[in-house]
TIFIBA-42708 format. One record per residue: residue in one letter; z, x, y of N, C-alpha, C in turn; chain. Coordinates in steps of 0.02 Angstrom, whole numbers. Atoms other than C-alpha are relative to their C-alpha. Example, Ala and Ser with C-alpha at 12.3 -4.5 7.8 and 13.67 -1.06 7.14 Angstrom:
2
+-------+--------+--------+--------+--------+--------+--------+--------+--------+--------+-------+
| lokol |     nw |     nu |     nv |    caw |    cau |    cav |     cw |     cu |     cv | kolnu |
+-------+--------+--------+--------+--------+--------+--------+--------+--------+--------+-------+
|     a |      0 |     45 |    -59 |    390 |    615 |   -225 |      0 |     45 |     60 |     A |
|     s |     -3 |    -42 |    -59 |    357 |    684 |    -53 |     37 |    -39 |     55 |     A |
+-------+--------+--------+--------+--------+--------+--------+--------+--------+--------+-------+
***
This chain:
208
+-------+--------+--------+--------+--------+--------+--------+--------+--------+--------+-------+
| lokol |     nw |     nu |     nv |    caw |    cau |    cav |     cw |     cu |     cv | kolnu |
+-------+--------+--------+--------+--------+--------+--------+--------+--------+--------+-------+
|     m |    -56 |    -31 |     25 |   1104 |   -336 |    721 |    -25 |     64 |    -47 |     A |
|     t |     10 |    -55 |     35 |   1095 |   -156 |    650 |     52 |     12 |    -51 |     A |
|     v |    -45 |    -12 |     50 |   1164 |    -97 |    490 |    -10 |     76 |    -19 |     A |
|     s |      4 |    -69 |     24 |   1200 |     74 |    408 |    -44 |      5 |    -64 |     A |
|     i |     39 |    -10 |     59 |   1092 |    145 |    272 |     38 |    -16 |    -62 |     A |
|     e |    -43 |     19 |     59 |   1238 |    125 |    156 |      7 |    -75 |     -8 |     A |
|     q |     -8 |     71 |      5 |   1259 |    -56 |    196 |    -68 |    -28 |    -26 |     A |
|     y |     63 |     23 |     24 |   1070 |    -82 |    162 |     -6 |     13 |    -73 |     A |
|     l |      5 |    -19 |     72 |   1082 |      8 |     -7 |     42 |    -43 |    -43 |     A |
|     n |    -41 |     47 |     37 |   1213 |   -111 |    -57 |    -17 |    -74 |      5 |     A |
|     t |     27 |     70 |     -4 |   1115 |   -269 |    -14 |    -50 |    -12 |    -60 |     A |
|     s |     46 |     21 |     60 |   1015 |   -360 |   -148 |    -42 |    -59 |     29 |     A |
|     c |     43 |     55 |    -28 |    864 |   -463 |    -80 |    -54 |     -9 |    -47 |     A |
|     h |     55 |     14 |     36 |    732 |   -547 |   -179 |    -53 |    -47 |     41 |     A |
|     p |     23 |    -70 |     16 |    597 |   -492 |   -137 |     42 |     50 |     44 |     A |
|     d |    -37 |    -55 |    -35 |    670 |   -325 |    -82 |    -26 |      8 |     74 |     A |
|     r |     20 |    -14 |    -75 |    663 |   -278 |    103 |      8 |     75 |     16 |     A |
|     e |     -6 |    -70 |    -16 |    645 |   -116 |    191 |     52 |     17 |     55 |     A |
|     f |    -45 |    -24 |    -54 |    755 |    -15 |    307 |    -31 |     45 |     45 |     A |
|     v |     33 |    -37 |    -47 |    691 |     47 |    468 |     45 |      6 |     61 |     A |
|     d |    -42 |    -16 |    -60 |    804 |    128 |    595 |     55 |    -48 |     14 |     A |
|     g |    -54 |     39 |    -13 |    954 |     21 |    567 |    -15 |    -77 |    -10 |     A |
|     l |     23 |     71 |      9 |    853 |   -142 |    538 |    -19 |    -16 |    -71 |     A |
|     i |     25 |     20 |     70 |    822 |   -235 |    374 |    -59 |    -43 |     14 |     A |
|     v |     66 |     31 |    -14 |    637 |   -283 |    379 |    -23 |    -36 |    -65 |     A |
|     e |     34 |     38 |     53 |    555 |   -417 |    274 |    -71 |     28 |    -15 |     A |
|     r |     68 |    -21 |     18 |    395 |   -378 |    181 |    -36 |    -65 |     -9 |     A |
|     n |     42 |     53 |     11 |    245 |   -495 |    175 |    -28 |     -1 |    -72 |     A |
|     l |     23 |      8 |     68 |    220 |   -550 |     -5 |     21 |    -65 |    -29 |     A |
|     g |    -25 |     63 |     30 |    249 |   -695 |   -126 |    -57 |    -45 |    -13 |     A |
|     e |     54 |     43 |     16 |     76 |   -770 |   -128 |    -38 |     23 |    -61 |     A |
|     r |     33 |    -12 |     63 |    -33 |   -779 |   -284 |    -49 |     55 |      6 |     A |
|     t |     51 |    -50 |     -6 |   -172 |   -665 |   -216 |     38 |     63 |      1 |     A |
|     h |    -35 |    -59 |     -7 |    -47 |   -526 |   -176 |     31 |     16 |    -73 |     A |
|     s |    -37 |     -9 |     65 |     52 |   -552 |   -342 |    -54 |     22 |    -52 |     A |
|     v |     55 |    -18 |     50 |   -110 |   -549 |   -450 |    -21 |     76 |     10 |     A |
|     a |     21 |    -67 |    -13 |   -171 |   -388 |   -369 |     53 |     53 |    -19 |     A |
|     q |    -52 |    -44 |     10 |      1 |   -308 |   -385 |      1 |      9 |    -80 |     A |
|     r |     -6 |     -2 |     72 |      7 |   -358 |   -571 |    -57 |     40 |    -29 |     A |
|     e |     61 |    -31 |     31 |   -173 |   -295 |   -610 |      3 |     75 |     12 |     A |
|     v |     -3 |    -72 |    -12 |   -136 |   -124 |   -529 |     49 |     29 |    -44 |     A |
|     i |    -50 |    -24 |     39 |     24 |   -103 |   -622 |    -25 |      8 |    -75 |     A |
|     v |     27 |     -1 |     70 |    -57 |   -153 |   -791 |    -48 |     54 |     -8 |     A |
|     y |     49 |    -51 |      1 |   -202 |    -33 |   -754 |     31 |     66 |    -15 |     A |
|     f |    -31 |    -68 |      9 |    -91 |    115 |   -734 |     45 |     15 |    -54 |     A |
|     a |    -51 |     -7 |     59 |     33 |     76 |   -867 |    -39 |     12 |    -60 |     A |
|     a |     37 |     -9 |     62 |   -106 |     67 |   -993 |    -31 |     70 |     -3 |     A |
|     r |     28 |    -68 |     -2 |   -163 |    246 |   -938 |     49 |     49 |     16 |     A |
|     s |    -53 |    -47 |    -20 |      6 |    325 |   -906 |      6 |     60 |    -42 |     A |
|     a |     -1 |    -63 |     43 |      3 |    443 |  -1056 |    -61 |     43 |     15 |     A |
|     e |     60 |    -41 |    -16 |   -176 |    493 |  -1014 |      5 |     38 |     62 |     A |
|     y |     -8 |    -36 |    -64 |   -139 |    533 |   -834 |     66 |     41 |      8 |     A |
|     g |    -67 |    -27 |     -5 |     44 |    592 |   -862 |     38 |    -26 |     60 |     A |
|     i |    -35 |     31 |    -60 |    117 |    466 |   -738 |     42 |    -53 |    -19 |     A |
|     e |    -38 |     61 |     10 |    239 |    328 |   -723 |    -11 |    -45 |     61 |     A |
|     v |     18 |     50 |    -53 |    209 |    171 |   -619 |     58 |    -48 |     12 |     A |
|     f |    -63 |     37 |    -16 |    340 |     71 |   -530 |    -25 |    -57 |     56 |     A |
|     p |     11 |     43 |    -50 |    327 |    -94 |   -438 |     60 |     -7 |     51 |     A |
|     g |    -55 |     16 |    -45 |    430 |   -120 |   -275 |     61 |     43 |     -5 |     A |
|     v |    -65 |    -47 |     -1 |    544 |     35 |   -287 |     13 |     29 |     67 |     A |
|     r |    -19 |    -28 |    -63 |    633 |    100 |   -139 |    -15 |     72 |      5 |     A |
|     v |     22 |    -74 |    -13 |    564 |    263 |    -64 |     34 |     20 |     62 |     A |
|     q |    -32 |    -26 |    -67 |    670 |    354 |     66 |    -52 |     50 |     32 |     A |
|     v |     51 |    -43 |    -29 |    539 |    425 |    177 |     29 |     41 |     59 |     A |
|     s |    -31 |    -34 |    -55 |    657 |    485 |    314 |     76 |    -14 |     -7 |     A |
|     p |    -73 |     21 |      6 |    848 |    488 |    343 |     17 |    -66 |     22 |     A |
|     t |    -14 |     69 |    -26 |    836 |    320 |    432 |    -52 |    -49 |    -22 |     A |
|     r |     53 |     50 |     15 |    692 |    240 |    344 |    -10 |     -4 |    -79 |     A |
|     i |     18 |     10 |     71 |    666 |    167 |    167 |    -50 |    -52 |     -8 |     A |
|     r |     62 |     45 |     10 |    497 |     89 |    123 |     -3 |    -18 |    -76 |     A |
|     v |      7 |     19 |     65 |    460 |    -10 |    -27 |    -73 |    -18 |    -13 |     A |
|     p |     74 |      9 |     11 |    274 |     10 |    -78 |     -9 |    -50 |    -54 |     A |
|     d |     11 |     51 |     54 |    198 |   -126 |   -181 |     -6 |     33 |    -67 |     A |
|     v |      4 |    -43 |     64 |    157 |      5 |   -313 |     13 |     77 |     16 |     A |
|     t |    -13 |    -70 |     -7 |    221 |    181 |   -330 |    -15 |     35 |    -61 |     A |
|     v |     17 |    -36 |     57 |    157 |    312 |   -446 |     25 |     71 |      6 |     A |
|     i |    -25 |    -69 |     -3 |    243 |    476 |   -491 |    -27 |     35 |    -58 |     A |
|     k |     19 |    -36 |     62 |    202 |    614 |   -612 |     59 |     -3 |    -46 |     A |
|     s |    -49 |      6 |     53 |    295 |    601 |   -779 |     54 |     59 |      7 |     A |
|     s |    -41 |    -58 |     -4 |    369 |    776 |   -748 |     47 |     -4 |     59 |     A |
|     q |    -40 |      1 |    -55 |    448 |    720 |   -585 |     69 |    -31 |    -10 |     A |
|     c |    -65 |     29 |      8 |    633 |    684 |   -577 |     10 |    -41 |     66 |     A |
|     q |    -18 |     37 |    -53 |    684 |    537 |   -465 |     58 |    -39 |    -18 |     A |
|     g |    -57 |     38 |     10 |    844 |    438 |   -442 |    -14 |    -73 |      3 |     A |
|     e |     17 |     77 |    -13 |    866 |    249 |   -422 |    -34 |     -8 |     65 |     A |
|     i |     42 |      2 |    -60 |    804 |    273 |   -245 |    -37 |     66 |      2 |     A |
|     f |     43 |    -62 |     -5 |    655 |    389 |   -234 |     12 |     44 |     61 |     A |
|     t |     -8 |    -47 |    -64 |    690 |    534 |   -119 |    -44 |     57 |     -2 |     A |
|     a |     58 |    -47 |      2 |    553 |    650 |   -175 |    -65 |    -35 |      8 |     A |
|     r |     67 |     33 |    -16 |    375 |    623 |   -129 |    -36 |    -22 |    -59 |     A |
|     p |     42 |     25 |     60 |    283 |    513 |   -253 |    -71 |     31 |      4 |     A |
|     h |     71 |    -21 |     -3 |    105 |    558 |   -303 |    -42 |    -50 |     35 |     A |
|     l |     49 |     52 |    -24 |     32 |    394 |   -248 |     39 |    -62 |     25 |     A |
|     c |    -27 |     68 |    -25 |     88 |    241 |   -143 |    -60 |    -47 |     10 |     A |
|     i |     51 |     51 |     -4 |    -13 |     83 |   -149 |     33 |    -59 |     41 |     A |
|     e |    -18 |     58 |    -37 |     -1 |    -56 |    -21 |    -56 |    -57 |    -14 |     A |
|     i |     48 |     59 |     10 |    -87 |   -229 |    -59 |     13 |    -48 |     58 |     A |
|     l |     -2 |     36 |    -67 |   -131 |   -322 |     99 |     22 |    -74 |    -20 |     A |
|     s |    -14 |     73 |     -2 |    -53 |   -496 |    126 |    -33 |    -28 |     58 |     A |
|     k |     42 |     30 |    -57 |   -141 |   -616 |    244 |     42 |      7 |     63 |     A |
|     d |    -42 |     -7 |    -63 |     10 |   -598 |    369 |      8 |     77 |     23 |     A |
|     d |     -4 |    -69 |    -22 |      3 |   -406 |    375 |    -41 |     13 |     66 |     A |
|     t |     34 |    -20 |    -58 |    -37 |   -340 |    549 |    -19 |     72 |     -3 |     A |
|     m |     24 |    -72 |     -3 |   -128 |   -176 |    587 |     61 |     48 |     19 |     A |
|     v |    -54 |    -42 |    -23 |     22 |   -115 |    682 |     55 |     10 |    -54 |     A |
|     h |    -52 |     -3 |     55 |    144 |   -152 |    540 |    -27 |     49 |    -54 |     A |
|     m |     23 |    -40 |     57 |     33 |    -72 |    408 |     -8 |     73 |     22 |     A |
|     q |     13 |    -70 |    -21 |    -11 |     79 |    515 |     72 |     33 |      8 |     A |
|     e |    -67 |    -36 |     -2 |    181 |    116 |    543 |     21 |     16 |    -67 |     A |
|     k |    -22 |    -18 |     68 |    206 |    114 |    353 |    -45 |     60 |    -20 |     A |
|     i |     43 |    -56 |     18 |     56 |    226 |    329 |     28 |     62 |     32 |     A |
|     d |    -25 |    -59 |    -35 |    121 |    346 |    466 |     64 |     25 |    -39 |     A |
|     d |    -67 |    -18 |     37 |    295 |    348 |    371 |    -21 |     40 |    -68 |     A |
|     y |     24 |    -32 |     63 |    204 |    396 |    209 |    -30 |     68 |     15 |     A |
|     l |     34 |    -62 |    -22 |    101 |    530 |    295 |     51 |     53 |     24 |     A |
|     r |    -53 |    -49 |    -23 |    251 |    610 |    383 |     43 |     23 |    -61 |     A |
|     f |    -42 |    -19 |     57 |    346 |    612 |    221 |    -41 |     46 |    -47 |     A |
|     g |     34 |    -48 |     40 |    204 |    708 |    141 |    -33 |    -32 |    -64 |     A |
|     i |     26 |     31 |     62 |    143 |    583 |     12 |    -75 |     21 |     -4 |     A |
|     p |     70 |    -28 |      1 |    -29 |    656 |    -46 |    -51 |    -54 |     -3 |     A |
|     h |     52 |     46 |     11 |   -116 |    497 |    -92 |     29 |    -73 |     22 |     A |
|     i |    -19 |     66 |    -27 |   -101 |    326 |     -1 |    -66 |    -45 |     -9 |     A |
|     w |     56 |     47 |      7 |   -212 |    178 |    -52 |     21 |    -68 |     30 |     A |
|     i |     -6 |     69 |    -28 |   -235 |     11 |     38 |    -47 |    -46 |    -39 |     A |
|     i |     46 |     45 |     39 |   -306 |   -133 |    -72 |      6 |    -63 |     39 |     A |
|     n |      8 |     61 |    -25 |   -375 |   -288 |      2 |    -25 |    -43 |    -52 |     A |
|     a |     22 |     39 |     57 |   -374 |   -410 |   -140 |    -42 |    -59 |     17 |     A |
|     r |     40 |     58 |    -21 |   -451 |   -549 |    -42 |    -72 |     18 |      3 |     A |
|     l |     67 |    -26 |     -3 |   -605 |   -443 |    -15 |    -22 |     44 |    -57 |     A |
|     r |     12 |    -40 |     58 |   -590 |   -341 |   -174 |    -21 |     66 |     22 |     A |
|     k |     19 |    -70 |    -22 |   -596 |   -178 |    -80 |     59 |     44 |      3 |     A |
|     g |    -54 |    -49 |     -1 |   -496 |    -19 |    -76 |    -13 |     49 |     53 |     A |
|     y |      4 |    -49 |    -64 |   -463 |    108 |     64 |     51 |     54 |    -16 |     A |
|     v |    -36 |    -62 |      5 |   -390 |    279 |     71 |     28 |     18 |     70 |     A |
|     a |    -34 |    -11 |    -60 |   -267 |    318 |    207 |     17 |     76 |     11 |     A |
|     t |    -11 |    -76 |    -16 |   -262 |    500 |    284 |     26 |     11 |     72 |     A |
|     k |    -13 |    -13 |    -68 |   -208 |    581 |    444 |    -52 |    -15 |     49 |     A |
|     a |     57 |     16 |    -42 |   -385 |    556 |    504 |    -16 |    -74 |      7 |     A |
|     g |      8 |     68 |     -7 |   -377 |    368 |    482 |    -11 |    -30 |    -70 |     A |
|     m |     10 |     35 |     60 |   -421 |    243 |    350 |    -73 |    -10 |    -13 |     A |
|     v |     72 |      4 |     10 |   -588 |    248 |    260 |     -7 |    -42 |    -68 |     A |
|     k |     20 |     34 |     60 |   -666 |    138 |    126 |    -14 |     44 |    -59 |     A |
|     a |     12 |    -43 |     58 |   -665 |    206 |    -49 |    -81 |      6 |    -15 |     A |
|     e |     72 |     -8 |     14 |   -835 |    288 |    -85 |    -20 |    -28 |    -69 |     A |
|     s |     23 |     28 |     60 |   -935 |    194 |   -217 |     50 |    -47 |    -32 |     A |
|     g |    -46 |     46 |     29 |   -792 |     77 |   -239 |     52 |     29 |    -45 |     A |
|     v |    -42 |    -31 |     47 |   -685 |    201 |   -328 |     54 |     33 |     37 |     A |
|     l |    -63 |    -30 |    -31 |   -508 |    253 |   -277 |     17 |     58 |    -44 |     A |
|     e |     -9 |    -62 |     32 |   -465 |    437 |   -321 |     66 |     34 |     16 |     A |
|     t |    -49 |    -47 |    -17 |   -326 |    557 |   -328 |    -15 |     65 |    -37 |     A |
|     s |      6 |    -64 |     28 |   -314 |    743 |   -376 |     70 |     20 |    -27 |     A |
|     d |    -54 |    -29 |     27 |   -187 |    835 |   -485 |     60 |    -51 |     -9 |     A |
|     p |     53 |     12 |     53 |   -189 |    727 |   -591 |    -60 |    -32 |     29 |     A |
|     e |     55 |     32 |    -26 |   -363 |    670 |   -565 |     -4 |    -65 |    -32 |     A |
|     i |     -1 |     75 |     14 |   -365 |    481 |   -565 |    -57 |    -31 |     34 |     A |
|     r |     57 |     42 |    -30 |   -519 |    373 |   -538 |      8 |    -70 |    -20 |     A |
|     v |     -9 |     67 |      9 |   -495 |    187 |   -518 |    -60 |    -43 |     33 |     A |
|     p |     51 |     46 |    -31 |   -652 |     70 |   -492 |     39 |    -59 |     24 |     A |
|     v |    -41 |     60 |    -27 |   -580 |    -63 |   -378 |    -20 |    -60 |    -36 |     A |
|     t |     20 |     60 |     33 |   -681 |   -195 |   -465 |     34 |    -14 |    -64 |     A |
|     e |    -32 |      9 |     65 |   -592 |   -164 |   -630 |     67 |    -34 |      9 |     A |
|     l |    -68 |     26 |    -12 |   -423 |   -216 |   -550 |     -2 |    -75 |      4 |     A |
|     f |      8 |     69 |     -5 |   -493 |   -391 |   -529 |    -39 |    -35 |    -54 |     A |
|     d |     42 |     31 |     52 |   -591 |   -419 |   -688 |     35 |    -57 |    -37 |     A |
|     n |    -32 |     52 |     32 |   -456 |   -530 |   -760 |     21 |    -59 |     41 |     A |
|     d |    -20 |     55 |    -48 |   -436 |   -644 |   -609 |    -48 |    -57 |      3 |     A |
|     q |     49 |     57 |     -3 |   -587 |   -755 |   -640 |    -23 |    -20 |     66 |     A |
|     g |     32 |      9 |    -70 |   -637 |   -738 |   -460 |     36 |    -47 |     52 |     A |
|     h |    -31 |     42 |    -38 |   -502 |   -849 |   -386 |     21 |     28 |     68 |     A |
|     v |    -27 |    -30 |    -66 |   -450 |   -726 |   -244 |    -59 |     23 |     42 |     A |
|     l |     54 |    -26 |    -38 |   -624 |   -682 |   -193 |    -19 |    -39 |     62 |     A |
|     i |     24 |     37 |    -54 |   -680 |   -735 |    -15 |    -56 |     34 |     30 |     A |
|     a |     60 |    -27 |    -26 |   -842 |   -704 |     78 |     17 |     58 |     46 |     A |
|     d |     -6 |    -51 |    -49 |   -863 |   -540 |    172 |    -66 |      1 |     41 |     A |
|     s |     63 |      8 |    -34 |   -997 |   -583 |    299 |    -19 |     59 |     44 |     A |
|     e |     14 |    -55 |    -41 |   -983 |   -421 |    397 |      2 |     62 |    -41 |     A |
|     q |      9 |    -53 |     38 |  -1047 |   -274 |    309 |     30 |     63 |     35 |     A |
|     g |    -26 |    -64 |    -27 |   -963 |   -105 |    324 |     68 |      1 |     39 |     A |
|     g |    -61 |      8 |    -37 |   -801 |   -171 |    399 |     60 |     32 |    -35 |     A |
|     g |    -59 |    -24 |     28 |   -626 |   -112 |    363 |     36 |    -49 |    -41 |     A |
|     p |    -36 |     36 |     45 |   -489 |   -191 |    264 |     18 |    -75 |     14 |     A |
|     g |    -13 |     72 |    -21 |   -482 |   -357 |    365 |    -52 |    -47 |    -25 |     A |
|     i |     52 |     49 |     19 |   -576 |   -517 |    334 |    -63 |     10 |     54 |     A |
|     s |     64 |     -8 |    -36 |   -748 |   -540 |    411 |      7 |      0 |     74 |     A |
|     a |     -9 |      4 |    -74 |   -685 |   -580 |    584 |     30 |     65 |     33 |     A |
|     v |    -32 |    -59 |    -27 |   -603 |   -409 |    603 |    -26 |     62 |    -37 |     A |
|     r |     20 |    -64 |     28 |   -674 |   -242 |    585 |     46 |     53 |     19 |     A |
|     v |    -48 |    -50 |    -14 |   -557 |    -98 |    571 |    -32 |     70 |     -1 |     A |
|     r |     30 |    -61 |      2 |   -598 |     80 |    618 |     52 |     53 |     19 |     A |
|     p |    -51 |    -47 |    -17 |   -494 |    239 |    636 |    -18 |     28 |     71 |     A |
|     t |     10 |    -27 |    -70 |   -467 |    305 |    814 |     37 |     65 |      1 |     A |
|     v |    -36 |    -65 |     -4 |   -393 |    466 |    879 |     75 |     -8 |    -18 |     A |
|     g |    -73 |      6 |     23 |   -223 |    496 |    796 |     10 |    -43 |    -61 |     A |
|     g |    -11 |     42 |     62 |   -259 |    390 |    648 |     19 |    -74 |     13 |     A |
|     m |    -22 |     64 |    -11 |   -215 |    228 |    735 |    -58 |    -48 |    -13 |     A |
|     l |     49 |     49 |     15 |   -312 |     69 |    691 |     -1 |    -53 |     57 |     A |
|     k |     15 |     55 |    -48 |   -389 |    -58 |    812 |    -51 |    -44 |    -34 |     A |
|     t |     59 |     45 |     20 |   -498 |   -209 |    784 |    -55 |     13 |     54 |     A |
|     r |     59 |    -12 |    -45 |   -668 |   -213 |    866 |     18 |    -45 |     65 |     A |
|     y |    -17 |     34 |    -58 |   -589 |   -334 |    990 |     58 |     33 |     40 |     A |
|     g |    -48 |    -33 |    -34 |   -453 |   -211 |   1037 |     73 |    -19 |     -7 |     A |
|     s |    -65 |     30 |      1 |   -303 |   -309 |    985 |     40 |     32 |    -57 |     A |
|     s |    -39 |    -31 |     52 |   -173 |   -203 |    889 |     40 |    -44 |    -40 |     A |
|     n |    -43 |     42 |     32 |    -84 |   -357 |    837 |    -38 |    -44 |    -52 |     A |
|     s |     40 |     48 |     46 |   -229 |   -440 |    740 |     23 |      9 |    -71 |     A |
|     r |    -17 |     -5 |     70 |   -193 |   -483 |    562 |    -62 |     23 |    -45 |     A |
|     f |     50 |    -29 |     47 |   -286 |   -410 |    413 |    -38 |    -56 |    -24 |     A |
|     g |     31 |     55 |     30 |   -329 |   -582 |    352 |     38 |    -26 |    -63 |     A |
+-------+--------+--------+--------+--------+--------+--------+--------+--------+--------+-------+
***
């Protein structure tokens, strides 16, 4: 059953859902690993908001097209930017934190929406592996030296600092060196057009 964007905007779901071409779509979240990572990212940015000249928001609705509203796990805007209750201007940064049920197809679709909307910085964080990735039109790449960065304003976030307060409860082994954001059984690599595939070629594989 499809609904109008007006009907969606008048809904109240906990946790919030996304609107994709007339469909209300659930988000994969609610587990401790995801929640802890989201909390640590928000705390990190909130503590440095004055320094960077930014504001940070958890789970805010971002209208990326006339028929699509996404809800990034964390959204960062410049303090000088004016946004309404629903963000309709491009944020500075959108961050997605992987849940174990996220598939590559689902995450790539969200990334493509962010890229088409012109969001300049998109980060993907795998809390289970304590790794960060940057998504661009060329594909997804692991953060160099374990540091996620943006420009204008210049922001540098060592991924390990996001997990310093978690006492190691969410860490799992990464037995495959150099892989993408999935668990050790899945290696993610960019292909032509920025799409993601596993080394086994299954676009429905889960990130872990």
